[in-house]
C-alpha positions as CSV (number, residue, x, y, z in Angstrom):
1,X,-169.8,132.3,-39.7
2,X,-168.2,136.2,-38.4
3,X,-171.4,137.1,-37.1
4,X,-172.5,134.4,-35.3
5,X,-168.3,134.8,-33.7
6,X,-169.5,138.6,-33.4
7,X,-172.1,138.3,-31.4
8,X,-171.2,135.6,-29.0
9,X,-168.1,138.3,-28.6
10,X,-170.5,141.1,-27.4
11,X,-172.7,139.0,-25.3
12,X,-169.6,137.8,-23.6
13,X,-168.7,141.5,-23.3
14,X,-172.2,142.3,-22.4
15,X,-172.6,140.1,-19.1
16,X,-168.6,140.9,-17.8
17,X,-169.7,144.4,-18.2
18,X,-172.9,143.1,-16.0
19,X,-170.8,141.7,-14.1
20,X,-168.6,144.2,-12.5
21,X,-171.8,146.3,-12.5
22,X,-173.1,144.4,-10.0
23,X,-170.0,144.3,-8.4
24,X,-169.9,148.0,-7.7
25,X,-173.7,148.0,-6.2
26,X,-173.0,145.8,-4.0
27,X,-169.8,147.5,-2.3
28,X,-172.0,150.6,-2.7
29,X,-174.6,148.5,-0.8
30,X,-172.0,147.2,1.9
31,X,-170.9,150.8,2.8
32,X,-174.3,152.7,2.9
33,X,-175.2,149.3,4.9
34,X,-172.0,150.6,7.1
35,X,-173.0,154.4,7.1
36,X,-176.4,153.7,8.0
37,X,-176.1,151.5,11.5
38,X,-173.2,154.4,12.1
39,X,-175.5,157.1,12.0
40,X,-178.2,154.4,14.2
41,X,-175.6,154.0,16.8
42,X,-174.7,157.8,17.1
43,X,-179.3,158.6,17.2
44,X,-179.4,156.0,20.3
45,X,-176.0,157.7,21.9
46,X,-177.8,161.2,21.7
47,X,-181.2,159.6,22.8
48,X,-179.6,158.5,25.8
49,X,-177.7,161.4,26.5
50,X,-180.8,163.5,26.5
51,X,-182.3,161.2,28.9
52,X,-179.8,161.6,30.9
53,X,-179.6,165.3,30.7
54,X,-183.3,165.7,30.9
55,X,-183.9,163.6,34.4
56,X,-182.6,166.4,36.3
57,X,-184.7,169.1,34.5
58,X,-188.0,167.3,35.6
59,X,-187.1,165.5,38.8
60,X,-186.5,169.7,39.5
61,X,-190.0,170.5,37.8
62,X,-192.1,168.3,39.6
63,X,-191.0,169.6,43.1
64,X,-191.3,172.6,41.6
65,X,-195.0,171.8,39.8
66,X,-195.9,169.6,43.4
67,X,-194.8,172.9,45.5
68,X,-191.7,170.6,47.9
């Protein structure tokens, strides 16, 4: 009777450990998703800033090339 009870207890402990690890993976995945979202927003802002900064230079270059 001792061995079946020990097997059941060890099985329960194994499932509990897997549950804790699954919760940690879930939390880290959510944290990573937030970081990826923030990085994506920063890249988008930087691209917009670059476009705004490049517009006057492109216009000036167009005038020089056309000889205005």
